[in-house]
C-alpha positions as CSV (number, residue, x, y, z in Angstrom):
1,X,-1.2,-24.6,-14.1
2,X,-2.2,-20.9,-14.7
3,X,1.3,-19.7,-15.2
4,X,2.3,-22.5,-16.8
5,X,-0.7,-22.3,-19.6
6,X,0.0,-18.3,-19.8
7,X,4.0,-19.3,-20.6
8,X,2.6,-21.5,-23.2
9,X,0.2,-19.0,-24.5
10,X,2.4,-16.4,-25.0
11,X,6.2,-17.8,-25.4
12,X,4.4,-20.8,-28.1
13,X,3.2,-18.2,-30.8
14,X,6.5,-16.6,-30.2
15,X,8.3,-19.3,-31.4
16,X,5.5,-20.4,-34.4
17,X,6.1,-16.8,-36.3
18,X,10.2,-17.4,-35.8
19,X,9.7,-20.5,-37.2
20,X,7.4,-19.5,-39.9
21,X,10.0,-16.7,-41.3
22,X,12.2,-19.3,-41.6
23,X,9.5,-21.8,-43.4
24,X,8.0,-19.0,-46.2
25,X,11.3,-17.5,-47.5
26,X,12.1,-21.3,-47.8
27,X,9.3,-22.4,-49.7
28,X,10.0,-19.1,-51.4
29,X,13.4,-19.7,-52.4
30,X,12.7,-23.6,-53.6
31,X,14.4,-25.1,-50.5
32,X,13.2,-29.0,-49.2
33,X,11.5,-28.0,-45.8
34,X,11.3,-31.9,-44.5
35,X,9.7,-31.0,-41.0
36,X,8.1,-27.6,-40.2
37,X,8.2,-28.5,-35.5
38,X,6.3,-26.8,-33.0
39,X,8.4,-27.8,-29.6
40,X,10.7,-30.3,-28.9
41,X,10.8,-34.1,-29.0
42,X,9.4,-36.1,-28.5
43,X,6.7,-36.0,-30.7
44,X,3.2,-35.6,-30.3
45,X,2.0,-35.9,-33.6
46,X,2.1,-34.6,-37.1
47,X,0.7,-35.1,-40.3
48,X,2.3,-35.2,-43.7
49,X,1.7,-32.1,-46.7
50,X,2.9,-32.3,-50.1
51,X,6.7,-33.1,-49.0
52,X,7.0,-31.5,-45.4
53,X,6.3,-33.4,-42.1
54,X,3.8,-30.8,-39.7
55,X,4.8,-31.8,-36.0
56,X,3.8,-30.5,-32.5
57,X,6.1,-32.0,-29.6
58,X,5.9,-32.6,-26.2
59,X,8.2,-29.6,-24.7
60,X,7.2,-25.9,-25.5
61,X,11.0,-24.6,-25.3
62,X,11.0,-23.7,-29.0
63,X,10.5,-25.5,-32.9
64,X,12.8,-25.9,-35.8
65,X,12.3,-25.8,-39.9
66,X,14.1,-29.0,-41.0
67,X,15.6,-28.2,-44.2
68,X,17.3,-30.3,-46.5
69,X,20.9,-30.2,-46.5
70,X,21.7,-27.9,-44.0
71,X,25.1,-28.4,-44.2
72,X,25.1,-30.5,-47.2
73,X,25.0,-28.6,-50.8
74,X,25.3,-31.5,-52.8
75,X,21.1,-31.7,-53.3
76,X,19.9,-28.7,-55.4
77,X,17.3,-28.4,-53.7
78,X,18.8,-28.1,-50.1
79,X,19.7,-25.5,-48.6
80,X,23.5,-25.3,-48.6
81,X,22.9,-25.1,-52.5
82,X,21.2,-21.9,-52.5
83,X,23.6,-18.5,-53.2
84,X,25.0,-16.8,-50.2
85,X,22.2,-14.1,-50.1
86,X,19.1,-16.4,-50.2
87,X,21.0,-18.1,-47.3
88,X,21.4,-15.8,-45.0
89,X,17.8,-14.1,-45.9
90,X,16.1,-17.7,-45.0
91,X,18.5,-18.0,-41.3
92,X,17.6,-14.1,-41.3
93,X,13.8,-14.6,-41.0
94,X,13.3,-16.2,-38.1
95,X,15.0,-12.9,-36.2
96,X,13.4,-11.1,-38.3
97,X,9.5,-12.2,-37.5
98,X,10.4,-11.5,-34.0
99,X,10.8,-8.2,-34.5
100,X,7.8,-7.5,-36.7
101,X,5.8,-9.0,-34.0
102,X,7.0,-6.7,-31.3
103,X,6.5,-3.7,-33.2
104,X,3.2,-4.8,-33.8
105,X,2.4,-5.7,-30.3
106,X,3.9,-2.2,-29.2
107,X,1.9,-0.8,-31.4
108,X,-1.2,-2.3,-30.1
109,X,-0.9,-1.4,-26.5
110,X,-0.2,2.0,-27.6
111,X,-3.4,2.5,-28.9
112,X,-5.2,0.8,-26.5
113,X,-6.9,3.7,-24.7
114,X,-5.3,3.0,-20.3
115,X,-5.5,4.9,-17.6
116,X,-2.6,6.8,-16.0
117,X,-1.7,8.1,-12.6
118,X,0.0,11.6,-14.0
119,X,1.4,14.4,-11.7
120,X,3.9,17.0,-10.8
121,X,7.1,15.1,-10.9
122,X,8.7,16.8,-8.3
123,X,12.5,17.0,-5.9
124,X,11.9,16.6,-2.2
125,X,15.9,14.8,-1.6
126,X,18.8,15.8,-3.3
127,X,21.3,13.1,-2.4
128,X,25.2,15.8,-1.4
129,X,27.8,14.5,-3.8
130,X,24.9,13.4,-6.4
131,X,24.5,13.7,-9.7
132,X,22.0,15.8,-9.7
133,X,23.5,18.1,-7.1
134,X,26.5,18.5,-9.5
135,X,23.8,19.9,-12.1
136,X,21.9,21.8,-10.0
137,X,18.9,20.2,-8.9
138,X,17.0,21.4,-6.2
139,X,14.3,20.3,-3.6
140,X,11.1,21.7,-4.7
141,X,12.0,21.2,-8.9
142,X,9.3,20.3,-11.2
143,X,11.1,17.5,-13.5
144,X,8.8,18.7,-16.6
145,X,11.2,17.1,-19.0
146,X,13.8,14.6,-19.7
147,X,15.7,13.6,-22.9
148,X,13.5,15.6,-24.5
149,X,10.2,13.6,-23.2
150,X,7.6,14.7,-20.8
151,X,7.7,13.3,-17.6
152,X,4.2,13.1,-15.4
153,X,5.3,10.1,-13.3
154,X,7.8,7.7,-11.1
155,X,8.1,5.5,-14.5
156,X,8.8,8.1,-17.1
157,X,11.8,9.5,-15.1
158,X,13.3,6.1,-14.2
159,X,12.9,5.2,-17.8
160,X,14.5,8.0,-19.2
161,X,17.3,8.0,-16.8
162,X,17.5,4.0,-17.0
163,X,18.4,4.8,-21.1
164,X,21.0,7.4,-20.0
165,X,23.0,5.1,-18.0
166,X,27.2,6.3,-18.1
167,X,25.4,9.5,-20.3
168,X,23.9,12.6,-20.2
169,X,20.1,13.1,-19.3
170,X,18.8,16.4,-20.6
171,X,16.8,17.5,-17.8
172,X,14.3,20.3,-17.6
173,X,12.6,21.5,-14.7
174,X,10.1,23.9,-13.1
175,X,11.5,26.1,-9.6
176,X,9.4,29.2,-8.4
177,X,6.7,28.8,-11.6
178,X,9.2,29.1,-14.1
179,X,10.5,27.0,-16.4
180,X,14.3,26.7,-16.4
181,X,16.5,25.8,-20.0
182,X,17.4,21.8,-19.5
183,X,20.3,21.2,-17.4
184,X,22.5,18.2,-18.0
185,X,21.8,14.8,-15.0
186,X,24.5,11.6,-15.9
187,X,23.0,8.9,-14.2
188,X,25.2,6.6,-12.1
189,X,25.6,2.4,-13.2
190,X,26.7,2.2,-9.5
191,X,24.8,3.8,-6.6
192,X,25.7,4.2,-3.3
193,X,23.3,2.9,-0.6
194,X,19.8,4.4,-0.6
195,X,20.6,6.2,-3.9
196,X,18.8,6.1,-7.3
197,X,21.3,6.5,-10.4
198,X,20.9,10.6,-10.0
199,X,20.8,10.6,-6.3
200,X,16.9,12.4,-6.2
201,X,14.5,11.2,-4.2
202,X,10.8,12.7,-6.0
203,X,6.8,12.8,-5.2
204,X,4.5,13.1,-7.1
205,X,2.3,16.2,-6.7
206,X,-1.0,16.6,-7.5
207,X,-1.8,13.6,-8.6
208,X,-4.7,12.3,-10.6
209,X,-5.6,9.8,-13.4
210,X,-5.6,10.7,-17.2
211,X,-6.1,8.4,-20.1
212,X,-3.8,7.6,-22.5
213,X,-3.5,6.6,-26.4
214,X,-1.9,7.4,-30.0
215,X,-3.4,7.2,-33.2
216,X,-2.3,4.9,-35.7
217,X,-0.3,6.8,-37.5
218,X,1.6,7.7,-34.5
219,X,1.6,4.5,-32.7
220,X,3.5,2.7,-35.2
221,X,7.0,5.0,-35.1
222,X,6.5,5.5,-32.0
223,X,7.0,1.1,-31.6
224,X,9.6,1.0,-33.9
225,X,11.6,3.6,-31.3
226,X,10.3,2.2,-28.5
227,X,12.6,-1.3,-30.1
228,X,15.7,1.3,-30.3
229,X,15.1,2.4,-26.7
230,X,14.5,-1.4,-25.4
231,X,17.9,-2.0,-27.2
232,X,19.7,0.5,-25.8
233,X,18.2,-0.7,-21.9
234,X,19.5,-4.1,-22.8
235,X,22.9,-2.7,-23.4
236,X,23.3,-1.0,-20.5
237,X,22.5,-3.7,-18.8
238,X,24.9,-5.9,-20.0
239,X,27.6,-2.9,-19.1
240,X,26.0,-2.9,-15.7
241,X,27.5,-6.1,-15.6
242,X,30.8,-5.3,-15.7
243,X,30.8,-1.3,-14.3
244,X,27.7,-1.2,-12.3
245,X,28.1,-4.2,-9.4
246,X,25.7,-6.5,-10.8
247,X,25.4,-9.8,-12.4
248,X,24.5,-11.2,-15.3
249,X,23.7,-14.5,-12.3
250,X,20.9,-11.4,-11.1
251,X,19.0,-11.1,-14.7
252,X,19.3,-14.2,-16.3
253,X,16.1,-16.1,-16.4
254,X,16.0,-19.4,-18.0
255,X,12.8,-21.1,-18.8
256,X,11.4,-21.7,-15.3
257,X,12.2,-18.0,-14.9
258,X,10.4,-16.8,-18.0
259,X,7.1,-18.3,-17.2
260,X,7.1,-17.4,-13.6
261,X,6.9,-13.4,-14.8
262,X,4.4,-14.5,-17.5
263,X,2.6,-15.9,-15.3
264,X,2.9,-12.6,-13.0
265,X,2.4,-10.4,-15.6
266,X,-0.4,-12.2,-17.0
267,X,-1.9,-11.4,-13.4
268,X,-2.0,-8.0,-14.5
269,X,-4.0,-7.6,-17.1
270,X,-4.0,-8.2,-20.8
271,X,-2.3,-4.9,-22.4
272,X,1.2,-5.5,-19.9
273,X,0.9,-8.9,-20.9
274,X,1.5,-8.3,-24.8
275,X,3.9,-5.4,-23.6
276,X,6.0,-8.5,-22.4
277,X,5.6,-10.2,-25.1
278,X,6.8,-7.7,-27.4
279,X,9.6,-7.7,-25.2
280,X,10.2,-11.2,-25.3
281,X,9.9,-11.6,-29.1
282,X,12.8,-8.8,-29.3
283,X,14.9,-10.9,-27.0
284,X,14.0,-13.9,-28.9
285,X,14.8,-12.5,-32.2
286,X,18.8,-11.2,-30.3
287,X,19.1,-14.1,-28.6
288,X,18.5,-16.1,-31.9
289,X,20.6,-14.0,-34.0
290,X,24.1,-13.8,-31.9
291,X,27.0,-15.7,-33.4
292,X,26.1,-19.1,-31.2
293,X,27.0,-22.6,-32.6
294,X,23.6,-24.2,-33.1
295,X,22.2,-20.7,-33.6
296,X,20.8,-19.0,-36.4
297,X,23.5,-16.5,-36.0
298,X,26.3,-19.5,-36.1
299,X,25.1,-20.2,-39.0
300,X,25.0,-17.0,-40.2
301,X,28.8,-16.6,-39.0
302,X,30.2,-19.7,-41.4
303,X,28.0,-17.4,-44.1
304,X,30.1,-14.7,-43.4
305,X,32.9,-16.9,-42.8
306,X,32.9,-18.5,-46.9
307,X,32.3,-14.9,-48.2
308,X,35.1,-13.7,-46.5
309,X,36.9,-16.9,-47.6
310,X,35.7,-15.9,-51.5
311,X,33.2,-18.4,-51.6
312,X,35.3,-21.7,-49.5
313,X,33.1,-23.2,-47.5
314,X,34.4,-25.2,-44.4
315,X,33.6,-28.8,-45.0
316,X,30.2,-29.8,-43.8
317,X,31.3,-32.3,-41.1
318,X,33.3,-30.3,-39.3
319,X,30.6,-27.3,-39.2
320,X,27.9,-29.9,-38.2
321,X,30.0,-30.9,-35.5
322,X,30.7,-27.0,-33.9
323,X,26.7,-26.8,-34.1
324,X,26.6,-29.8,-32.1
325,X,28.7,-29.1,-29.7
326,X,27.2,-25.5,-29.6
327,X,24.0,-27.1,-28.8
328,X,25.1,-29.2,-25.8
329,X,26.7,-26.4,-24.3
330,X,23.3,-24.5,-24.6
331,X,21.3,-26.8,-23.0
332,X,24.0,-26.9,-20.3
333,X,23.7,-23.3,-20.0
334,X,19.7,-23.8,-19.5
335,X,19.8,-26.2,-16.6
336,X,22.5,-24.1,-14.9
337,X,20.3,-20.9,-15.9
338,X,16.7,-23.6,-14.7
339,X,19.0,-24.2,-11.2
340,X,19.3,-20.6,-10.0
341,X,15.4,-20.3,-11.2
342,X,14.3,-22.7,-8.9
343,X,16.7,-21.4,-5.8
344,X,15.3,-18.6,-5.5
345,X,11.9,-20.2,-5.7
346,X,13.0,-22.1,-2.6
347,X,14.7,-18.7,-1.3
348,X,10.9,-17.0,-1.7
349,X,12.9,-14.5,-4.0
350,X,11.3,-12.5,-7.4
351,X,12.0,-14.2,-10.0
352,X,14.5,-11.0,-11.0
353,X,15.8,-12.2,-7.4
354,X,15.9,-9.8,-4.5
């Protein structure tokens, strides 16, 4: 039950923020909003204010802003009657709001003081024929910086190498008390059994507790940089499906899996939960902007077709049928992924498999 409450407490605000983006821009554009719904039907209750019905629905897996004439431009107050640029803003505003929310959450995370274990990240083993050996790294080297970023613990090191999978990571080490110029290490997508991306094993020497936080004026740009790095990690994850021996099934999580992870993260404290909420908000933005029928990105794709055809629209009935078909396929996909989530639970696996 705690997991369910944690999931609702995290996911519902993300949905509300997303739908508020559509709602506010639609109102500003003089589009008639018929319903602002949180959750998916069946309806629990609702009330009308002005011309809009505000509803709370039973299934906490999404929300919607129902606008007049989303495919039919016959009414001047319909969304479809507005210029292409206005429609694009209204359709893209939900994802934009989720990105803004992710930046806000990451900013808060970076500003809040937190205790971390730091020390000298020291190479204990260099595997033969590994990227680390090819770059000249040696046992006893202390890794000081990777990609220009200070390396203070295992998490720092792994994170920086994950950002550079299949590319070179400038790794600066201290050897026998001397700080050497950076040597290029190429982390691998596919790793031999028992080896990591670079083929090294490390230990944390002289561990100590330290408090880390950032002032607002540095936390904001750092949050923006974090968004970019998360996108890189997503790209690397997708690429690993093709060259790294992983499959989409290893990484895909449905509502049940996301709820499990939310419950686990909630048990770690508010800061990890805020970080997870930021990641979830960013994922929601990216997923919704993909050119998939029934999603915001699918509708934006039809706008792009309209622009290419110099204002000639796809017939409303055909567009509506495409979105309906896409929605049905999305539901099928959710069922399949949810089955995989349940199989992991029955098999005693973690939410991420393994």
